[in-house]
C-alpha positions in Angstrom: -18.3 13.3 -14.6 -16.0 10.5 -13.6 -16.4 8.6 -10.7 -14.0 9.0 -7.7 -11.7 5.8 -7.4 -11.0 6.3 -4.6 -13.8 7.5 -1.5 -13.7 7.7 2.3 -16.2 6.4 4.6 -15.6 7.7 8.6 -17.4 5.3 11.2 -16.4 6.5 14.4 -12.8 5.9 15.6 -12.6 4.2 12.1 -11.9 5.9 8.4 -12.0 3.6 5.6 -10.4 4.2 2.2 -12.0 1.9 -0.3 -9.8 1.8 -3.3 -12.4 1.0 -6.7 -12.2 1.7 -10.3 -14.4 -0.9 -11.2 -11.7 -3.0 -12.7 -7.7 -3.5 -11.4 -8.0 -0.6 -8.7 -4.6 0.4 -10.6 -3.1 3.5 -9.6 -3.5 6.1 -12.4 -3.1 9.7 -11.6 -6.6 9.8 -10.7 -6.8 7.0 -8.4 -3.6 8.8 -6.5 -5.2 12.3 -6.5 -8.5 10.4 -5.2 -6.4 8.6 -2.2 -4.5 11.8 -1.3 -7.9 13.8 -1.1 -8.8 11.1 1.4 -6.0 10.9 3.4 -6.6 15.0 3.9 -9.6 14.2 5.7 -8.7 11.2 8.0 -8.0 12.5 11.4 -4.2 12.6 12.4 -5.1 12.3 16.1 -7.1 9.7 17.0 -8.3 6.3 15.7 -7.0 4.2 12.7 -7.5 4.2 8.8 -8.2 1.0 6.7 -6.8 0.6 3.0 -9.4 -1.8 1.4 -9.8 -3.2 -2.6 -12.6 -4.7 -3.9 -13.8 -8.2 -4.0 -11.2 -10.1 -5.5 -8.7 -7.2 -5.9 -6.4 -4.8 -3.9 -4.7 -3.5 -6.7 -2.5 -4.4 -9.7 -0.3 -1.5 -9.4 0.4 1.3 -11.4 -1.6 2.2 -14.9 -0.2 -0.2 -17.2 -1.7 2.1 -20.2 0.4 4.8 -19.3 3.4 2.7 -18.7 3.0 1.4 -22.4 2.1 4.8 -23.8 5.7 6.1 -24.6 4.9 9.3 -23.0 8.0 9.9 -20.4 6.3 12.8 -18.8 3.5 10.9 -17.6 5.1 8.0 -16.7 7.9 10.0 -14.5 4.6 12.1 -12.8 2.5 8.9 -12.0 5.6 7.1 -10.7 6.4 10.1 -9.0 3.3 11.0 -7.3 2.8 7.1 -6.5 6.2 7.2 -4.6 5.0 10.3 -2.3 1.5 8.5 -1.7 3.5 5.6 -0.4 5.7 7.8 1.4 2.6 9.3 2.9 0.8 6.3 3.8 3.9 4.7 5.8 4.4 7.9 7.3 0.8 8.1 8.2 0.6 8.8 12.3 -2.2 6.4 13.3 -2.4 2.5 12.9 -2.8 1.9 9.3 -4.9 -1.5 8.1 -4.5 -2.9 4.8 -7.7 -5.1 3.9 -6.6 -7.5 1.2 -9.6 -8.3 -0.6 -7.8 -10.2 -3.1 -4.9 -9.9 -5.9 -2.4 -7.2 -4.2 0.4 -6.9 -7.4 3.6 -4.7 -8.0 2.3 -1.1 -6.2 -0.8 -3.0 -4.6 2.0 -5.3 -2.9 4.4 -2.3 -2.0 1.0 -0.4 -0.7 1.2 -3.8 1.8 4.4 -2.9 3.2 3.1 0.4 4.0 0.8 -0.5 6.3 1.1 -1.9 9.7 -1.0 -4.6 9.8 -2.1 -6.4 6.8 -5.4 -8.5 6.3 -6.0 -10.6 3.5 -9.2 -12.7 2.9 -8.2 -16.2 1.7 -8.7 -17.2 -2.1 -7.0 -17.7 -5.5 -5.2 -14.8 -4.8 -1.7 -13.8 -5.7 0.7 -11.3 -3.9 4.2 -9.9 -5.2 6.4 -7.6 -6.7 6.6 -9.0 -10.4 8.6 -6.1 -12.1 11.7 -8.3 -12.6 9.5 -10.5 -15.2 7.9 -7.3 -16.3 11.4 -6.0 -17.6 11.0 -3.2 -15.2 13.4 -1.6 -12.5 12.4 -1.6 -8.9 13.5 2.3 -8.2 15.2 2.9 -4.5 12.1 4.3 -2.7 10.5 1.1 -3.8 13.5 -1.2 -3.0 13.7 0.8 0.5 10.4 -0.1 1.5 9.9 -3.5 0.5 13.4 -4.8 2.0 12.0 -2.8 5.3 8.9 -5.3 5.2 10.0 -8.6 3.6 10.9 -11.5 5.8 15.3 -11.8 5.6 14.5 -15.3 4.2 12.7 -13.9 1.3 14.5 -11.0 0.4 15.8 -12.6 -2.6 13.3 -14.7 -4.0 10.6 -11.6 -3.5 12.6 -8.8 -5.2 14.9 -10.5 -7.4 13.3 -13.6 -8.3 10.0 -11.9 -8.9 8.3 -14.3 -7.1 4.6 -14.1 -7.2 3.3 -15.6 -3.4 -0.2 -17.4 -2.7 -2.0 -15.5 -0.3 -1.4 -17.9 2.8 2.3 -17.7 1.7 2.6 -13.9 1.7 2.3 -14.6 5.8 6.1 -16.0 5.8 7.5 -14.1 3.1 6.1 -11.0 5.5 3.9 -9.6 3.0 0.5 -10.1 4.8 -0.1 -10.7 8.8 -3.2 -12.7 8.6 -5.3 -14.7 6.2 -8.9 -15.5 7.4 -11.7 -17.1 5.3 -14.2 -14.9 3.6 -17.1 -15.7 6.1 -14.9 -14.3 8.6 -13.1 -11.4 7.3 -15.1 -8.7 7.9 -15.7 -9.2 11.4 -12.4 -9.7 12.0 -11.0 -6.4 10.2 -13.4 -4.6 12.5 -12.6 -5.8 15.8 -8.8 -5.5 14.4 -9.6 -1.6 13.5 -11.1 -1.3 16.7 -8.2 -2.6 18.8 -5.9 -0.5 16.9 -7.7 2.6 17.3 -7.8 2.5 20.8 -3.9 3.2 20.4 -2.7 6.3 22.7 -1.9 9.3 21.3 0.7 10.9 20.7 2.6 7.9 22.2 1.9 6.0 18.8 2.6 8.6 16.7 6.0 9.4 18.3 7.0 5.4 18.4 6.0 4.8 14.9 8.1 7.8 13.7 10.9 6.4 15.6 10.8 2.7 14.6 10.2 3.6 10.9 12.6 6.2 10.7 16.0 4.8 9.0 13.2 3.5 5.9 11.4 7.0 5.6 14.7 9.1 5.5 16.1 6.7 3.4 13.0 6.7 0.9 12.4 10.5 1.2 16.3 11.2 0.4 15.4 9.0 -2.9 12.2 11.0 -3.7 14.8 14.1 -3.6 16.8 12.8 -5.6 14.0 11.8 -8.3 12.8 15.3 -7.9 16.1 16.9 -9.0 17.2 14.5 -11.9 14.1 16.0 -13.3 14.9 19.3 -13.5 
């Protein structure tokens, strides 16, 4: 039996989902399913959620083996379930922290855009949406998400320009909130998680729903349109 691609660890008020497929942490159907299973078991009325990758790699995006297979049903199924997973993380009712442990590419960057606070580790890592450079269309659910988070002055270069940002520069672009040295990373992450875990309930949930209401509705509408087109 294959090892899970994502695992959940709960310590006190901090729940941590670790992405680990042993390689680039790609969002294959198995990874998406495992993340959803983890989310099913994270408390929604207390604490906070951390989503992290492995050393040197947050996530390289969708599974390119499936995208390159030519199997349209498999590609559409993976894409739809991946977008639904991102929508679920965006809407998660408690604070969500991304621990960006390395490269965050394509869907890896879009996952960062779903999280309330993003801490990156300093290093030779790249963050960005490279779809325009790989001849791929960024669909409406993802466009709405990245437009919501990326800094106004970087919208064109980050999306249409396919710019890949060194992780330090990703802060100005609005894709990362803070970058810290590797030796300080775990302490800073723990400190931030403990802080955000104290946010009140249900005040945090209600305010978050109001804050992301417009983009959340646009994403859900786009997902419904994708679903209807499939039938």
